[in-house]
LOTORDREN-266383 format. One line per field, with one value per residue (C-alpha): z, y, x; residue in one letter. Coordinates in Angstrom, 1 decimal, padded with zeros to 4 digits. Each point is the difference from the previous one (the first is absolute). Last residue first. Layout:
LOTORDREN-266383
w: Z_...
v: Y_...
u: X_...
residuo: a_...
This chain:
LOTORDREN-266383
w: -002.3_-003.6_000.6_-003.2_000.6_-002.9_-001.1_-002.2_001.5_003.3_000.7_003.5_002.8_-001.5_002.8_-002.4_-001.0_003.6_000.4_-003.3_001.2_003.2_-001.9_-002.3_003.0_001.7_-003.2_-000.5_003.6_002.3_001.6_-000.9_-002.4_-001.4_-000.8_-001.8_-002.1_-000.9_-000.9_-002.4_000.5_-002.3_002.4_-001.9_002.0_-000.6_000.4_002.9_001.1_-002.8_-000.3_001.5_002.3_-000.7_-000.9_003.4_001.6_-002.3_001.6_003.5_-001.2_-001.4_003.3_002.0_-002.2_000.5_003.8_000.1_-001.9_002.0_003.4_001.8_002.9_-001.2_-003.4_001.4_002.5_-002.7_-002.3_002.6_000.6_-003.8_-000.4_002.9_-001.2_-003.5_001.6_002.1_-003.2_-001.6_003.2_000.1_-003.2_001.7_003.1_-001.8_-001.5_003.4_-000.4_-002.8_-001.8_001.4_-000.9_-003.6_-000.5_001.4_-002.4_-002.8_000.9_000.1_-003.5_-000.7_-003.0_-001.8_-001.8_-003.5_-000.2_-002.9_001.6_003.1_000.9_003.0_003.6_002.3_003.8_003.2_-001.5_001.8_002.8_-000.3_002.0_-002.1_-003.4_000.8_001.4_-002.5_-003.1_-001.4_-000.7_-002.0_-002.0_-003.1_000.8_002.8_000.6_003.5_002.0_-002.5_001.4_-001.8_000.9_001.0_003.0_002.4_-001.4_-002.9_000.4_-002.9_-001.2_-003.4_-002.2_-002.5_-002.6_000.0_002.5_002.7_002.8_000.7_003.1_000.2_-000.7_003.2_000.1_-001.3_001.9_-002.0_-003.5_-000.7_-003.3_-001.5_-003.6_-000.9_-002.4_-001.1_002.3_-000.5_002.2_000.7_002.2_003.5_001.7_-001.5_000.7_003.6_000.6_-001.4_002.4_002.8_-000.6_-000.2_003.4_-000.3_000.3_-003.7_-000.3_002.5_-001.3_-003.7_-002.3_000.6_-001.9_-003.2_000.4_000.7_-003.0_-002.2_001.2_-000.4_-003.7_-002.0_001.3
v: -029.5_001.3_003.7_001.8_003.3_002.5_003.1_-002.1_-003.5_-001.7_-003.4_-000.7_-002.6_-002.6_000.3_001.4_002.7_001.0_000.2_002.1_002.3_000.5_001.0_002.4_001.6_000.6_001.7_002.1_001.2_-001.2_001.7_-002.5_002.1_001.9_-003.2_-001.2_003.2_-000.3_-003.7_000.9_-001.2_-001.8_-002.9_-003.2_-002.8_-003.6_-002.1_-002.5_000.2_001.1_003.8_001.7_002.2_-000.7_003.6_001.3_-002.7_000.8_003.4_-001.5_-002.8_002.5_001.9_-003.1_-001.1_003.4_-000.1_-003.5_001.0_003.2_-001.7_000.6_002.4_003.6_-000.4_-002.9_002.3_002.5_-002.8_-001.5_003.4_000.5_-003.4_000.6_003.4_-001.4_-002.6_002.7_002.0_-003.0_-000.9_003.5_-000.8_-003.1_002.0_002.8_-002.4_-000.4_003.7_-000.9_003.0_002.4_-002.6_-000.3_003.7_001.0_-002.4_001.4_003.5_-001.2_-001.2_-003.8_-000.3_-003.3_000.3_-000.4_000.8_000.7_-000.7_001.5_001.8_002.3_-000.2_002.8_000.0_001.3_001.2_002.7_-001.2_-001.4_-003.0_-002.7_001.6_001.4_-003.3_-002.3_001.6_-003.2_-003.5_-002.5_-002.7_000.5_001.3_002.0_001.2_001.4_002.7_001.6_003.2_003.3_002.5_003.5_000.3_-000.3_-003.3_-000.7_-003.4_-002.4_-002.7_-001.4_-001.4_-002.9_-001.0_-001.4_-000.1_002.2_000.7_003.7_001.8_003.5_003.6_000.9_003.7_000.4_-000.3_-002.8_-000.5_-002.9_-001.7_002.0_-000.4_-001.2_-002.8_000.7_-000.4_-001.5_000.2_-002.5_001.3_-001.1_-000.1_-003.3_-001.6_001.2_-001.0_-003.5_-000.7_001.5_-002.5_-002.9_000.8_000.9_-002.7_-000.4_003.7_-000.2_-003.2_000.6_-002.6_001.7_003.0_-002.0_-001.3_003.5_001.3_-002.8_000.7_003.8_000.2_-000.2_-002.0
u: -000.1_000.2_000.0_001.1_001.8_-000.2_001.7_002.4_-000.2_000.5_-001.4_-001.3_-000.2_002.4_002.5_002.6_-002.5_-000.4_003.8_000.3_-002.7_002.0_003.2_-002.0_-001.6_003.3_001.3_-003.1_000.1_-002.7_-003.0_-002.7_-002.0_003.0_001.8_-003.2_-000.1_003.7_-000.4_-002.8_-003.5_-002.5_-001.0_-000.4_-001.8_000.6_-003.2_000.4_-003.6_-002.3_-000.4_-003.2_002.0_003.7_000.9_-000.8_002.1_002.9_000.4_000.3_002.2_002.5_-000.1_000.5_002.9_001.7_-000.4_001.4_003.0_000.5_-000.1_-003.3_-000.6_-000.1_-001.7_-002.0_-001.8_-000.8_-001.2_-002.3_-001.7_-000.4_-001.6_-002.4_-000.9_-000.8_-002.2_-001.7_-000.8_-001.7_-001.8_-001.5_-001.9_-001.4_-000.8_-002.0_-002.6_-001.7_-001.0_-002.5_-001.5_002.7_002.7_-001.0_-000.8_003.4_001.8_-002.1_001.2_003.6_-000.3_000.5_002.2_000.7_003.3_001.5_003.7_002.4_003.4_001.7_-003.2_000.6_-001.1_001.1_000.3_-001.6_-003.3_-001.8_-002.3_-003.6_001.1_-001.6_000.5_003.5_001.3_-001.7_001.4_001.5_-001.2_002.1_-001.8_002.0_003.5_001.6_003.6_000.5_001.7_002.3_001.6_-000.7_002.8_-000.8_002.4_-002.9_-001.4_-002.4_-001.7_-000.4_-002.5_000.7_-002.7_-000.1_-002.6_-003.5_-002.8_001.6_-002.5_-000.3_-001.4_-001.4_000.8_001.9_001.1_003.6_003.2_001.5_-001.5_-002.4_-000.6_002.8_001.0_003.4_-001.2_-003.5_-003.0_-003.4_-003.1_-002.8_-002.8_-001.1_-003.5_-000.9_003.4_000.0_-003.6_000.6_002.9_-002.0_-002.9_002.4_001.4_003.7_002.7_000.5_000.7_002.9_001.6_-000.3_-001.6_-003.3_001.2_000.1_-003.6_-001.3_001.8_-001.3_-003.6_000.2_000.6_003.3_002.9
residuo: a_v_v_r_v_n_r_f_g_v_e_i_l_g_q_a_e_l_r_g_l_l_t_s_l_r_q_r_s_l_g_v_m_q_a_l_e_g_q_s_i_p_i_d_i_p_t_g_a_p_a_g_d_r_w_f_s_a_i_g_e_i_r_r_w_l_r_a_e_s_p_l_g_q_l_e_a_v_f_a_f_a_s_r_y_r_d_l_l_l_n_m_f_p_r_f_h_r_p_e_d_d_v_i_r_e_f_e_a_a_p_l_f_l_a_r_v_p_t_e_a_m_t_s_g_i_t_t_q_g_s_i_t_g_y_d_g_v_w_f_g_a_s_g_v_h_v_l_l_d_r_g_d_a_i_r_r_t_v_r_v_t_g_d_l_v_a_y_m_g_k_p_s_t_g_q_e_i_l_f_q_g_r_v_f_r_e_v_t_a_r_q_v_i_l_e_q_l_a_p_p_l_g_a_f_w_r_g_t_r_l_f_a_l_i_p_a_r_g_n_m
């Protein structure tokens, strides 16, 4: 995926980017640079000033949030086509989580200063960027409600579906999706014990919805 044209074509397979005005799509790719990260390197570190937005082109990243007791809780696992850094870039506030390369990663980077230039030159471009942030807010709001209201099996399945939906962008319908996540991390994300999670994963597997492997959940439904 060398050169701007292949990157533009790839990003257009994603839901958010595909919905942008073509002129804005081209501006983003023109004003951005391609950066590479080794495994374990931060793209974004929690509590720092916003640098800009990243679109993962190759590789896998992990989004975490450090809580009061010092633990880093896994929030999301993202692959090619995943955008991150929108909160800090759009709000101008310090970052609220960290994004680290789980594998070697190549990403398109739109600096915060270039974002400001784009929306200053054409204020109508601000709303499409805001839509990305609002979509994340809607998902987070729904998950908080489901965490309290849904039975644990339904809550687990909704969380797995939510992660898989990001990975499905641009993939043919019905393509199995492999999520590289351990059972411990998944249990942490949905507020279940390891033992309870294992039981529920077995039920979902028996229904033909997933296949469970070593540090991997394949979504087949």
